C-alpha positions as CSV (number, residue, x, y, z in Angstrom):
1,M,0.0,0.0,0.0
2,G,0.9,3.7,0.1
3,P,2.6,5.9,2.7
4,Y,-0.2,5.5,5.3
5,K,-0.9,2.6,7.6
6,T,-4.2,1.0,8.6
7,G,-4.6,-1.5,11.5
8,R,-8.3,-2.3,12.1
9,L,-8.9,-6.0,12.8
10,P,-12.1,-7.7,11.5
11,A,-15.3,-6.4,12.9
12,S,-17.1,-8.0,15.8
13,R,-20.2,-7.1,17.9
14,P,-21.2,-8.2,21.4
15,A,-24.4,-10.2,21.2
16,A,-25.9,-8.2,24.2
17,L,-25.9,-4.9,22.3
18,K,-28.8,-3.6,20.3
19,D,-28.7,-1.0,17.6
20,L,-28.5,2.7,18.6
21,A,-32.1,3.4,17.6
22,V,-33.4,0.7,19.9
23,Y,-32.2,2.7,22.9
24,A,-33.9,5.9,21.7
25,T,-36.6,7.2,24.1
26,G,-38.6,8.3,21.1
27,V,-38.1,8.7,17.3
28,L,-34.8,10.4,16.8
29,P,-35.3,13.6,14.8
30,R,-34.0,14.0,11.3
31,P,-30.5,15.4,11.2
32,P,-29.5,18.5,9.4
33,A,-29.0,18.2,5.6
34,S,-25.3,18.8,6.1
35,L,-22.9,19.3,9.0
36,T,-19.5,20.9,9.1
37,S,-16.8,19.1,11.1
38,P,-15.7,20.7,14.4
39,P,-12.6,22.8,14.0
40,G,-9.3,21.8,15.5
41,E,-6.2,19.8,14.8
42,Y,-6.5,16.1,14.1
43,P,-2.9,14.7,13.9
44,I,-1.9,11.5,12.3
45,D,-0.9,10.1,15.7
46,G,1.7,7.6,14.5
47,N,-0.6,6.1,11.8
48,A,2.0,6.7,9.1
49,T,4.3,4.2,10.8
50,Y,2.1,1.9,12.9
51,G,-1.3,0.3,12.5
52,D,-2.7,2.3,15.4
53,C,-5.7,3.8,13.5
54,T,-8.2,2.6,16.2
55,I,-6.3,4.5,18.9
56,A,-5.8,7.5,16.6
57,G,-9.6,7.4,16.1
58,C,-10.1,7.7,19.8
59,D,-7.9,10.8,19.9
60,H,-9.8,12.3,17.0
61,A,-13.2,11.7,18.7
62,V,-11.9,13.4,21.9
63,R,-10.7,16.4,19.9
64,A,-14.1,16.7,18.2
65,W,-15.8,16.6,21.7
66,R,-13.4,19.3,23.0
67,S,-14.5,21.6,20.2
68,L,-18.2,20.7,20.6
69,Y,-18.6,20.6,24.4
70,G,-15.7,22.7,25.6
71,A,-13.8,19.9,27.4
72,T,-10.5,20.7,28.9
73,G,-7.3,18.8,29.8
74,V,-4.0,18.0,28.2
75,L,-4.2,16.1,24.9
76,P,-1.9,13.1,24.5
77,T,1.3,13.3,22.4
78,E,1.8,11.0,19.4
79,Q,4.4,9.0,21.5
80,A,1.8,8.4,24.2
81,I,-0.8,7.3,21.7
82,V,1.7,4.9,20.1
83,E,2.7,3.5,23.5
84,E,-1.0,3.0,24.4
85,Y,-1.5,1.1,21.2
86,F,1.4,-1.2,21.9
87,R,0.2,-1.7,25.5
88,L,-3.1,-3.0,24.2
89,T,-1.5,-5.2,21.5
90,G,1.0,-6.7,23.9
91,G,3.9,-5.0,22.1
92,Q,3.2,-6.2,18.5
93,D,2.1,-4.1,15.6
94,T,-0.9,-6.3,15.0
95,G,-3.8,-3.8,14.8
96,L,-6.8,-3.8,17.1
97,N,-10.5,-4.6,17.0
98,E,-12.8,-1.6,17.4
99,A,-15.3,-3.2,19.7
100,E,-12.5,-4.3,22.0
101,V,-11.0,-0.8,22.0
102,L,-14.4,0.6,23.0
103,R,-14.8,-2.0,25.7
104,V,-11.5,-1.1,27.3
105,W,-12.2,2.6,26.9
106,R,-15.4,2.3,28.8
107,G,-14.1,-0.2,31.4
108,P,-10.5,0.0,32.6
109,G,-10.1,3.1,30.5
110,L,-7.7,4.5,28.0
111,G,-5.9,6.7,30.6
112,L,-4.3,9.0,28.1
113,F,-7.7,10.3,27.1
114,G,-8.6,11.5,30.5
115,G,-11.0,8.8,31.7
116,Q,-13.6,6.4,30.4
117,I,-16.4,7.0,28.0
118,R,-20.0,6.6,29.3
119,A,-21.3,4.2,26.7
120,Y,-21.3,3.1,23.1
121,A,-23.8,1.4,20.7
122,P,-23.6,-0.1,17.3
123,V,-25.2,1.5,14.3
124,P,-26.2,-0.6,11.2
125,P,-23.6,0.2,8.5
126,K,-26.4,0.2,5.8
127,D,-28.6,2.7,7.7
128,T,-27.4,6.1,6.5
129,L,-30.0,7.9,8.5
130,Q,-28.9,6.4,11.8
131,I,-25.2,7.1,10.9
132,L,-26.0,10.8,10.3
133,Q,-28.0,10.9,13.5
134,A,-25.0,9.5,15.4
135,V,-22.7,12.2,14.0
136,A,-25.2,15.1,14.3
137,F,-26.6,14.3,17.8
138,Y,-23.8,12.4,19.5
139,G,-20.7,14.1,18.3
140,C,-19.1,11.7,15.9
141,A,-19.2,8.1,14.6
142,Y,-16.4,5.6,14.9
143,L,-16.2,3.7,11.7
144,G,-14.6,0.5,10.5
145,I,-13.9,0.6,6.7
146,I,-12.0,-1.2,3.9
147,V,-9.3,0.8,2.2
148,G,-6.7,0.1,-0.5
149,E,-4.2,1.9,-2.7
150,P,-6.9,3.9,-4.5
151,Q,-8.1,5.5,-1.3
152,Q,-4.5,6.4,-0.4
153,E,-4.0,8.1,-3.7
154,Q,-7.4,9.9,-3.5
155,F,-6.5,11.1,0.0
156,A,-3.0,12.4,-1.1
157,E,-4.7,14.2,-4.0
158,G,-7.5,15.7,-1.8
159,K,-10.2,13.9,-3.8
160,P,-13.4,12.3,-2.5
161,W,-13.0,8.6,-1.8
162,T,-14.6,6.2,-4.3
163,W,-14.6,2.5,-4.7
164,V,-12.5,0.8,-7.4
165,E,-13.6,-2.6,-8.5
166,G,-11.0,-5.3,-7.8
167,Q,-9.0,-3.2,-5.4
168,E,-7.1,-4.7,-2.5
169,E,-8.8,-4.5,0.9
170,D,-7.4,-3.7,4.3
171,G,-9.2,-2.7,7.5
172,H,-9.0,0.9,8.7
173,C,-10.6,3.0,11.4
174,V,-11.8,6.6,10.7
175,V,-14.0,9.0,12.7
176,A,-16.9,10.8,11.0
177,T,-17.3,14.3,12.4
178,G,-19.5,15.8,9.7
179,Y,-21.2,15.1,6.4
180,T,-22.4,16.6,3.1
181,S,-25.2,15.4,0.7
182,T,-22.6,13.1,-1.0
183,G,-20.7,11.5,1.9
184,L,-19.2,11.5,5.4
185,L,-16.4,13.9,6.4
186,C,-13.9,11.7,8.2
187,K,-10.7,12.4,10.2
188,T,-7.9,10.1,9.2
189,W,-4.1,10.2,8.5
190,G,-3.7,13.7,9.8
191,G,-6.4,15.3,7.7
192,E,-10.0,15.0,6.6
193,A,-11.5,13.0,3.7
194,L,-14.9,12.9,2.1
195,L,-16.0,9.3,2.0
196,T,-18.7,9.2,-0.7
197,F,-21.8,7.2,0.1
198,G,-21.1,5.1,-3.0
199,Y,-17.7,4.2,-1.6
200,L,-19.2,3.4,1.8
201,A,-21.8,1.1,0.3
202,H,-18.8,-1.2,-0.5
203,A,-16.4,-0.3,2.3
204,L,-18.3,0.4,5.5
205,E,-18.2,-2.7,7.8
206,E,-19.0,-1.3,11.3
207,V,-20.2,1.9,12.9
208,W,-20.2,2.8,16.6
209,C,-21.8,5.8,18.3
210,I,-19.8,6.8,21.3
211,I,-21.5,8.5,24.3
212,S,-18.9,10.6,26.0
213,H,-19.2,12.0,29.6
214,Q,-19.0,15.4,28.0
215,L,-22.0,14.7,25.8
216,V,-24.1,13.5,28.8
217,A,-23.1,16.5,30.8
218,A,-24.0,18.9,27.9
219,K,-27.3,17.3,26.9
220,K,-28.5,16.2,30.4
221,D,-32.2,15.2,29.9
222,T,-32.2,15.8,26.1
223,L,-29.8,13.0,25.2
224,G,-32.7,11.1,23.6
225,L,-31.4,7.7,24.7
226,D,-32.3,5.3,27.5
227,L,-28.8,5.4,28.9
228,A,-29.7,3.0,31.8
229,A,-30.8,0.3,29.3
230,L,-27.7,0.8,27.2
231,E,-25.4,0.6,30.2
232,H,-27.3,-2.5,31.4
233,D,-26.6,-4.2,28.1
234,L,-22.9,-3.0,28.1
235,A,-22.4,-4.6,31.5
236,R,-23.4,-8.0,29.9
237,A,-21.3,-7.4,26.7
């Protein structure tokens, strides 16, 4: 492949978890027609050298929440992110599973991100409306996709990502922080890429909505989710 690394292991999903919409306390409203990504720096976090995209994605989510909800605290360095990645892999550059990263983040915690997340829920990869709702109402979506050389070239050229028939496939993690009428705006490899809906129809394998402590504090009674039910299921996951 090209100059960037990937590192997402095949998708899995705890049997106890239901889709995001199942935890809604009512019908979630329609999201805006488009949404600009929160401003800020979203560094590559070592993903040019190591397959730590899943941990880089956590950093990008935290940075989006800081912009959206005014969170404070010291952000981790690239070295700290790489060290956390190797701590979770046992010292080998093997990549990580997204569901396992989220389980650790909510449980023992990824200490370099200032504490645990409150909850997380899967979103059906084929349900565009639910994905947009996750981005618009809960701050971002943590995605598991397939990439290859064509997407590396498209990223380097600043072009929207499109699928190329017969391309090679490798697992990658990106974080959707906004969207347009044509695709999702995603943080990856130290920048932002527009992943077209046509590309995602082939490449999107898993989607997670992360409920941060900052989000719960900001929305309070307007979260729109039965958080207790979701936390009950997470305890069994």
